[in-house]
N, C-alpha and C positions, 0 to 999 in steps of 0.2 A: 557544454555539463553533457558527461557519457553517460547511458542509461545504469541504472543499479544492475550486478552481473549478480545470480542463483547463488552463486560460487559465494560470492563475499558475503551476501543472506545467510547460506550455512555457517562459513568461517566463524563470524560474527558470534549466529548461535550458541555452537557448539561453542566458542570458548566461553561466553558466560554463563553457561549450561556447566559448567565444567569446575568457575565461579563461583558459581551458586549450592552445588554440591559438597563442595572443599567448605564453604565460608561457613555452610549449617551445620555440619558438621564439628565442625571447630568449634562453632555459639553452645552448639549440644554438651561436647565435651570440656566446656569452660561450663558450663550449666546455667545458661539460658539458652530461648523456647527455641522451635526454629521459626526461621527466619519469613513468616508467611502475611505477605502485603493486606491494605486492609483493605475492606467490604470497595470501600469508595475507589479504589486506584480498580480495582476486578472491575465495575461499576462502566468507567471513564475510560477503560482501555475503548470498550465495541462504539463507545459514542464516535472517540476520537476516528472511526475508520466509518464512520456514519457519518460524518461531522467531513471527511472530503470526499466524499465521493459526492455530498453536497457541491461542494466547492466547484468542484468539476461536474457538474451540472451540465453548463450552458457548452463548454470544450466537446462534449462525450454527444451533447446536441448537433453541433460544428459539423464533426464531424461524420456522424452522420447526415447529417445533410451535403456536404460535399458527395460523399459518397453514392447519391441517391444522384446527385446532378451526374459521374462520372457516367452514371446509366445511363441514363438519359440522354446522353453524348452519346454513347457505341452504340441504343439504338437508330436513332434518331442526329445525326453532326447539324442538321439544322437548326435544332430547337437550341443549340447552346448561345447561338443570338438572343434568342426570343427571350429567355427565362432570366432571371435578376441570378445573380451568385451569390452563394449565401451569407447571411448579416455573419462581418467575420471576427474573433471572438477579440478583444482587449489585449496583445502580443504578451506585456507586461503581463497582465494577470495570470494567465497562461502560464508564466514564467514565479511566477508562484504560487502558481499549485506544478508547477514539478517540484520547483524543492522544498515545497511541504509531504508532496507524493515520498519523494527523495530520501528526506528525513523522517521521515512517518516506518518510513520501512524497516529503513533501518533500526529506528529506535524497535520497531515491532522484533525485529532477532534479537535486540538484546534482551527484553524484553521476558519473549519465548522462549528462548536460554534463562535465563532467571530462573522464571519461572520455573521451567522445567528440570534445573539444578533442584528447585528448591522442593517438589514434587518427590524426586527420585529420594531427597532424606526423607522426606515424608514417608513413600514405602518403605525404603529398609528399612526404617524406627520402630522399636515392638509393639506397639501401642499407637498407631492412628489414632488423630479424630478426626474422624467424617467431615465436621464443622469446612477444617481444612483444608483437608484431600477436595472437597468440592469446592472451597473459592480458588485452589491449586492449579485446577484447569483448568474452572475456569478467565482465571487470570493466562492458561498459554493460548485456553479457544480466541480467551479476542486479540492478545498479541499476535497471534496469530493468523486474526479480522486482521490486526492493522498494518501484517508485510503485505497481506493482498491485499488490500484497498491500498497500497500504497503501490506496490509492482503494478496492479493494472492502471492507475489512475497515471500512473508516473507515462507508459505505454503511451496513454493517450493524446497526453501533450507536448508527443513529437509532432512536430512540418510533416504532412501527411509529402508522402512523393509527388502525390497527384495534384496538388497547390495551383502546378502554372495553369491548371483550367481555371479557376480563380476567375483570371483575368476576363475568362469569356472568347479566346484563343481552345479553339476548335482542335483542332491540328500541335497540340505542342508544342512551339516552337516558341521561344526562347526571348522573352521582350528586349 
């Protein structure tokens, strides 16, 4: 699985914001209200981001332990055989978290674009309601949080390049 490119995330957000603006304008001209997301969705978007970080916490701790061990080996190569290797994260769990992170980042890009488009439509309306404006602003912020958390967790789920030291091999020779 290749990491998600930032250009893809931006293009998803731009495309969905264009669709959001045009659809909101079309609905308003048809006599319907501007389609602002409900408060429950606005509350769930940051919750998804926090949940993703909680799921990735063991991976963050593992990477931190590997980094600490590498620094210890750099300072004292003889200590590599004395100290135990960090407990590995289940690779299936890491792949599932990586897939969840990638999908969260992509979904967050679509949501942020949509909500930005709706926000633009609200700001261009003759009398925007402040309650709807705040809901749209919070939805954009929650969606951006989804994108950021998704990209950070996805990068954290990559196999570290220094994983060869995990087996206790201080000189980095292939096993």
